[in-house]
N, C-alpha and C positions, 0 to 999 in steps of 0.2 A: 893484212884483211883491212876492211875499211869499219872505222869506228862504228858506224852506224849497223852494223851486222850484229853491235854489242847493245844495241837502246829499243825496248820496247817502244813500242808507237803510243800506247797508250796507259802506261805505268811510269811515271815520275820517280826519277831516283834511284831505278832497280837497273843492272847489267846484266846480262847472261853472258855466259861463255862457254868453252868443250863444245859436247853435241848438242847447245842448246841454241846455238849464234840461226842467225834468218841465212836464207837463202834461197836459190832454186836448185831445181835435184842435180846439176851438174858440181853445181860450187858447194852444197852439202856436203855430199858424198867425199868431196875430197877434203871437207874441215871435221870428218869424224876420225881421222887417227890422231895419237898421243902428242905428238909434237905441236899440231894445232890445237888440240886444247891447254896444251901448256901454255901456249903463247897466247891467246885471246886470254888466260886468266890471269896472266901478267899485266895483258893492257888492261883490263878490268879492274884489276887492282890498282894501277896508277892513276887510272882516270879517277877511282872513285877519292884515292887521295886526294887527289887534285883537286876536284870540286869541293872537298871537303875545308880544302886550306885556303880556297878561292871562295869560297861561300857560296858557289856554282851549284847548279843541279846539275846530273851528269849528263844531262840532255843538252844542255846550254855551255857545258864546259869549254875551256878554250883549247881544243885541239891540238894546237901548239906548243901548247906548256905540257901537255901529257906528251907528247912526242920527244920535247925535249928532256924531261924526265929519262923517258925509255931510252934515250940515246946516253944519258948521262953512265945510265945501268948498263950499258953495254950491246942493248939490243940493236941492229942493223935494221934500219925502216926506210932507209932511203937510197 
């Protein structure tokens, strides 16, 4: 799931997860299952924590640091 799906365009420091993520009709219908809701929630939580730790907004957070933390938690992303 691309990180940009979780980042609203017009509200800074807000992340959306679960059934609220952005997408077209096909991708959005695939994202409405519980597993997709779970993983977007974990990604949003990690991104929020990294943004606080790095003193960056959620829109400008270093995505490689978010990915590194997710991998440290055992998430397969690559």
